[in-house]
N, C-alpha and C positions, 0 to 999 in steps of 0.2 A: 152577588153573582155566583150562579152557579160554578162549584169547582169541580172542574171534569178530571177523569181519571185518564192519565196515559195510555200508552197503546200498544202492545205487543202485535203485529198484522204479519199475517199468512199471503203472500203473494206470490200466486202461480196458476196453474193448471186444474186440471179434474185431481189431481193426485192432492191436490189443497180444498179444493171444492167437496170432495167426500168425506175429509178428514171430519165434518163436524157428525157423520153420521157415527151410529153405537153399533159396531161389529162385533160379533164374538165377546160382547159384554165391555167394550173399551173404545172409548171417542178420545182419538188425540188432542182435538179442541177441547173436548171436556175437563182432558187431562188437564192441558196445560191452562185453561182456565182457572180449575181449582187448584193449581200450584198458585197461581197469581191474584188469586180473588181477594177483594177488597184494596188491590194496590192497582193492578194494570187491567183494562180490558182486553182478550184477545180478538180482533177483529180478521174473518175470514173473507179475501180477498182473492178466492180462488175461484178460476173460468175456465170451464171444461171446453177443451178443444185448443185452447191458446196457445200461439208460441209465442216465443221471444220479441216477434215484428209486431203481432197484435199487442203485447205489454207495451211494449217500448210506446207506441203508437197513443195509448189511450190514458198512460201514465199521468201527465198532469191533472188530467180530469180525476185520476182514482185518488191522487195523492196531493191536498193541500197545504202550502205551507203552515206552520205551527201559527196559534194566534192566540188571543183571551179567551177565543169561544171554540178554537179548532183544537184539541190534544195533540201533544207531543209525541211522534214513535219511537218510544225507546226502544225497540227489536224490530226488526224487519227481516224475517224470514224469506228466503227467493227459491223457489223450485220450479223451473222451467226446464225443459227438455225432451223432453218424450212424446211432444210434439213436432219440436223443431228436427227430429232425429227421425221421423218418416219418410220414407222411399219416393221417389220422383216418379209417381208411378199415374196412369191417368184418372183413375178415380181418386185421388190425393193432391192436395194441394196446400197443407198444412207444412210440409218440409221446409226447413232453412239452412242453407248450406253453413257446414260447421263453424269455416273462417266466421262469416255473417254472424250466427249464434254468437260467438267468441265476443265479437266487436259488440253487439246487442246486450250481453252481460253486463259490459264495461260501462255500457251508456247509461244501463239502469241506475247501476251502484253509484254511480257518478251525476244521476241527475240533479240541477237545483233544486228541484224538490223533494228530494231524499234527501241530499245534504242538510237543507235547511233545519230540519229534525235530529241531524245529528245521530242516528240511530246505532245501535250494534246490529252489524248486518251479518245474517248467520247465511250463508251462501251452500244450498243443499245440490249433490248432485243428485239423478235421476237415478230411481231404482233401476236392479237388474230387470233384464226382460225375459220372461218365459215364451222365447218364438215357437214353441211345439204347440202349446196351449192357444198366444196368441193368433197364430194362423185361422187354427179354427173360427177366432171369434174374428178374423177378416172376413172369412168367408161367409160368416152370419149374417156380419153387417155389408153383405152384398158385393165386395171386392172379389175381383176372379185373381189375384196374387195378393203376396206377403204385402202387410204395410210394413212393417218393421221388421228389422234384423237385430239379434242379441248382441253381433259382434259392432252394428254400427253404432246401439246405441250406448253399449261402452267407450266409444270413442269420444261421445258427448258428454258423457260422465270424466270423461277424463280433460276435456277441455274445461269444465266447471274446476277441477284441481288446479288448473294451470291457470288460470284466472283469481282464483284464490291466492295463489302463490305469488303472484304480480302484483297483487293489492294488498297490503299489509293489512289495512282497517277490517279487512273481510276474516272473519273465521270461517274454515270448510265443516260443513259436517258433511260427510260421506256415506250416504244412505245407502248407495251401489254397494259399497265394500261391507256395510253390516247386513243387509239382506242378504248378501250371499254368503258371508260365511256363516248366518243364523242358517240357512238352508243349509250348507255343506255338514254344521255341526249334527244337524237333523235327520243327515240320509246316510246310514251308516255305512252302507254299500256304495259311496262315492269313490271314484279314482281318480285322483290328483293328476296322475299323468296323463287322463283323456280331456275332451273337450268340456269347455264348464258346464253345467246345469241351466237347462233351457234352450243349449243350442241344439241347433238340428241336427249335426254332423253327432252331436254324444245320442240324441233319441234317449235323453234321460230328465224328469222335471224334478225328480226326489221331490224333496220338502217345498221346491218353489212351488209346487199345485196347490200349499197350503197359501201360501205367501201371499201370491200373484195367482187367484185363482180363474182369472179370465185371460193370465198372462202379461198384465201391463198393469193393472190396479191393485194398491194392496189390501189384504183381509185387516182384521183386525189387531193379530198379531204381529202382522208386518208394522202396523204404525204405532203397536207398542215397544217394539224395537226402534222405531224414527221416536218416538217419545223419549227411550232412555240414552239417545245420544245429544238430545238436543238439551234435557233438563240441567245438566253441569254447564251449560253455558246463560243461563237466565238465573242471576243473580238479586236477589232481594235483601234490603236493608233491613234491621230490624223492625224501625220505624216506616216499613215501607207503605201501612195502611193511607188512602185517603183520608178516611174521617176517622176520628178518635174511636177505641176499644170500649167499650160500655163501660167500662172499670173506671176511666177517667169521667164517662159522661154521670156516672154515679159512685161520685165519690164514698167511701166511710164504708166498702167492702171489703172482706177478708182477703 
């Protein structure tokens, strides 16, 4: 019987769907797969436009319980919320009320198909939103008003922190904080006494212009920040290869 590779699964929306792409010479998916090559398969289950309601509805089809022919999920990264945080406007139905968003995240983490794998769960906050550029993108996509606001998105990121604090087995990956701190460090004239970067009130994008080119989705540079805060949580034993090293296959070499 074939010996399957266990998995790291990336479960979320377009922020995961797009992480396999090479941008600015970097691919989050590629870097993660390179880190665990020959030990774990990195599986992309990012679905553009999905919110937690959509993800929860399809979860039983996406995740099957482990079996002799179905690999075990060792790490599960969950990144959902950018679409849940959409405003209730006539041209967008993606938004999920924040109380329901919190319930959905907890249900996803505690779902029987997830628990059957007993993975290490890394729960990721949605990145910050550049609503200045995002509004332009919204108009380009045919909306008559803004679809998202930075302050609202920040509340959804805070909800992820609350869920991680309430569920001891879950590890928080604070992408919102990491991206914003990186943007501030790259913006020499940022005034911390004023509105945050990307807020309409401050009318200053700063380095979010590089990190979130369309106001929502991440650049290769931003994905590199993401990888750097995930990497310390992926622990690989010395003998993590599924199939033996070439020296074992070819004994007698120096």
